[in-house]
N, CA and C atoms as a LAMMPS dump frame, in Angstrom:
ITEM: TIMESTEP
0
ITEM: NUMBER OF ATOMS
189
ITEM: BOX BOUNDS ff ff ff
-5.0000000000000000e+02 5.0000000000000000e+02
-5.0000000000000000e+02 5.0000000000000000e+02
-5.0000000000000000e+02 5.0000000000000000e+02
ITEM: ATOMS id mol type element x y z
1 1 1 N 0.841 -1.179 0
2 1 2 C 0 0 0
3 1 3 C 0.884 1.239 0
4 2 1 N 0.532 2.176 -0.79
5 2 2 C 1.284 3.422 -0.897
6 2 3 C 1.074 4.282 0.345
7 3 1 N 2.112 4.933 0.77
8 3 2 C 2.005 5.837 1.915
9 3 3 C 2.042 7.273 1.415
10 4 1 N 1.209 7.558 0.437
11 4 2 C 1.156 8.901 -0.133
12 4 3 C 0.637 9.875 0.91
13 5 1 N 1.229 11.041 0.932
14 5 2 C 0.771 12.084 1.837
15 5 3 C -0.181 12.995 1.097
16 6 1 N -1.235 13.397 1.772
17 6 2 C -2.244 14.282 1.196
18 6 3 C -2.395 15.494 2.106
19 7 1 N -2.775 16.592 1.514
20 7 2 C -3.056 17.805 2.283
21 7 3 C -4.563 17.973 2.365
22 8 1 N -5.044 18.225 3.554
23 8 2 C -6.47 18.445 3.757
24 8 3 C -6.62 19.815 4.408
25 9 1 N -7.066 20.812 3.648
26 9 2 C -7.202 22.144 4.233
27 9 3 C -8.348 22.185 5.246
28 10 1 N -8.053 22.721 6.412
29 10 2 C -9.069 22.903 7.457
30 10 3 C -8.891 24.284 8.078
31 11 1 N -9.98 24.78 8.642
32 11 2 C -9.903 26.064 9.348
33 11 3 C -9.067 25.895 10.619
34 12 1 N -8.534 26.994 11.1
35 12 2 C -7.715 26.987 12.317
36 12 3 C -8.483 26.378 13.489
37 13 1 N -9.75 26.744 13.625
38 13 2 C -10.579 26.215 14.714
39 13 3 C -10.698 24.689 14.617
40 14 1 N -10.894 24.189 13.408
41 14 2 C -11.011 22.743 13.199
42 14 3 C -9.707 22.05 13.568
43 15 1 N -8.595 22.617 13.153
44 15 2 C -7.286 22.051 13.467
45 15 3 C -7.07 21.998 14.977
46 16 1 N -7.441 23.077 15.667
47 16 2 C -7.295 23.122 17.124
48 16 3 C -8.153 22.053 17.795
49 17 1 N -9.374 21.894 17.304
50 17 2 C -10.271 20.89 17.885
51 17 3 C -9.753 19.476 17.628
52 18 1 N -9.231 19.234 16.434
53 18 2 C -8.634 17.928 16.143
54 18 3 C -7.45 17.658 17.071
55 19 1 N -6.684 18.7 17.339
56 19 2 C -5.521 18.564 18.2
57 19 3 C -5.866 18.089 19.602
58 20 1 N -7.097 18.329 20.037
59 20 2 C -7.529 17.872 21.359
60 20 3 C -7.585 16.345 21.432
61 21 1 N -7.69 15.685 20.28
62 21 2 C -7.746 14.225 20.236
63 21 3 C -6.367 13.598 20.066
64 22 1 N -5.371 14.402 19.785
65 22 2 C -4.034 13.894 19.464
66 22 3 C -3.195 13.806 20.73
67 23 1 N -2.745 12.598 21.024
68 23 2 C -1.875 12.403 22.168
69 23 3 C -0.413 12.452 21.752
70 24 1 N 0.459 12.475 22.743
71 24 2 C 1.894 12.474 22.465
72 24 3 C 2.255 11.211 21.694
73 25 1 N 2.948 11.375 20.597
74 25 2 C 3.367 10.246 19.783
75 25 3 C 2.341 9.784 18.764
76 26 1 N 1.114 10.305 18.834
77 26 2 C 0.089 9.95 17.846
78 26 3 C 0.355 10.673 16.539
79 27 1 N 0.017 10.019 15.445
80 27 2 C 0.083 10.687 14.147
81 27 3 C -1.302 11.233 13.826
82 28 1 N -1.35 12.166 12.884
83 28 2 C -2.65 12.698 12.471
84 28 3 C -3.475 11.606 11.816
85 29 1 N -2.818 10.686 11.132
86 29 2 C -3.527 9.565 10.523
87 29 3 C -4.209 8.72 11.597
88 30 1 N -3.513 8.452 12.684
89 30 2 C -4.101 7.676 13.778
90 30 3 C -5.298 8.398 14.386
91 31 1 N -5.18 9.703 14.551
92 31 2 C -6.29 10.491 15.096
93 31 3 C -7.509 10.378 14.191
94 32 1 N -7.302 10.557 12.896
95 32 2 C -8.431 10.505 11.965
96 32 3 C -9.012 9.102 11.872
97 33 1 N -8.157 8.068 11.883
98 33 2 C -8.66 6.695 11.852
99 33 3 C -9.52 6.402 13.081
100 34 1 N -9.085 6.879 14.242
101 34 2 C -9.855 6.673 15.471
102 34 3 C -11.205 7.389 15.399
103 35 1 N -11.207 8.619 14.909
104 35 2 C -12.459 9.367 14.783
105 35 3 C -13.401 8.715 13.774
106 36 1 N -12.853 8.239 12.669
107 36 2 C -13.668 7.555 11.658
108 36 3 C -14.283 6.293 12.262
109 37 1 N -13.474 5.52 12.966
110 37 2 C -13.979 4.299 13.592
111 37 3 C -15.072 4.582 14.604
112 38 1 N -14.889 5.633 15.404
113 38 2 C -15.901 5.995 16.398
114 38 3 C -17.199 6.41 15.722
115 39 1 N -17.095 7.151 14.642
116 39 2 C -18.294 7.589 13.916
117 39 3 C -19.011 6.407 13.272
118 40 1 N -18.248 5.471 12.706
119 40 2 C -18.861 4.29 12.102
120 40 3 C -19.598 3.466 13.155
121 41 1 N -19 3.326 14.33
122 41 2 C -19.653 2.586 15.415
123 41 3 C -20.928 3.302 15.864
124 42 1 N -20.88 4.62 15.956
125 42 2 C -22.063 5.401 16.32
126 42 3 C -23.169 5.203 15.28
127 43 1 N -22.805 5.235 14.006
128 43 2 C -23.789 5.022 12.939
129 43 3 C -24.424 3.638 13.048
130 44 1 N -23.614 2.604 13.349
131 44 2 C -24.149 1.247 13.502
132 44 3 C -25.13 1.169 14.671
133 45 1 N -24.761 1.785 15.803
134 45 2 C -25.656 1.772 16.972
135 45 3 C -26.967 2.468 16.663
136 46 1 N -26.894 3.624 15.984
137 46 2 C -28.112 4.356 15.642
138 46 3 C -28.992 3.548 14.697
139 47 1 N -28.391 2.852 13.752
140 47 2 C -29.156 2.016 12.827
141 47 3 C -29.85 0.885 13.577
142 48 1 N -29.142 0.257 14.5
143 48 2 C -29.746 -0.822 15.284
144 48 3 C -30.893 -0.312 16.146
145 49 1 N -30.756 0.88 16.703
146 49 2 C -31.824 1.453 17.519
147 49 3 C -33.071 1.736 16.694
148 50 1 N -32.891 2.114 15.426
149 50 2 C -34.031 2.434 14.561
150 50 3 C -34.686 1.186 13.993
151 51 1 N -33.983 0.074 14.051
152 51 2 C -34.479 -1.162 13.459
153 51 3 C -35.361 -1.898 14.454
154 52 1 N -36.601 -2.119 14.07
155 52 2 C -37.532 -2.87 14.898
156 52 3 C -37.636 -4.265 14.304
157 53 1 N -37.116 -5.266 15.016
158 53 2 C -37.061 -6.634 14.496
159 53 3 C -38.424 -7.172 14.083
160 54 1 N -39.489 -6.711 14.692
161 54 2 C -40.817 -7.226 14.377
162 54 3 C -41.289 -6.813 12.99
163 55 1 N -40.663 -5.855 12.386
164 55 2 C -41.074 -5.388 11.065
165 55 3 C -40.481 -6.23 9.941
166 56 1 N -39.575 -7.119 10.264
167 56 2 C -38.872 -7.869 9.239
168 56 3 C -39.249 -9.343 9.285
169 57 1 N -39.248 -9.963 8.131
170 57 2 C -39.53 -11.39 8.003
171 57 3 C -38.24 -12.058 7.539
172 58 1 N -37.838 -13.144 8.203
173 58 2 C -36.624 -13.832 7.752
174 58 3 C -36.757 -14.27 6.296
175 59 1 N -35.67 -14.217 5.561
176 59 2 C -35.696 -14.55 4.138
177 59 3 C -36.217 -15.959 3.875
178 60 1 N -35.911 -16.911 4.756
179 60 2 C -36.37 -18.281 4.517
180 60 3 C -37.878 -18.446 4.701
181 61 1 N -38.56 -17.434 5.243
182 61 2 C -40.018 -17.476 5.396
183 61 3 C -40.749 -16.825 4.226
184 62 1 N -40.024 -16.24 3.313
185 62 2 C -40.645 -15.582 2.162
186 62 3 C -40.923 -16.626 1.092
187 63 1 N -42.148 -16.633 0.575
188 63 2 C -42.525 -17.611 -0.463
189 63 3 C -42.2 -17.105 -1.833
């Protein structure tokens, strides 16, 4: 896998807020990967909360 570096322009305020998540020795890539993972997990939880199992029929029961 290529380790190409990319520039992502952000406002100063955004950069400062991102910096609050960055620990000593962390890379910006690690910070963003952690935030992405947390957001994906939040999206999964929200989807599960909205899903009412009683509204669905198992595929093997469909004629």
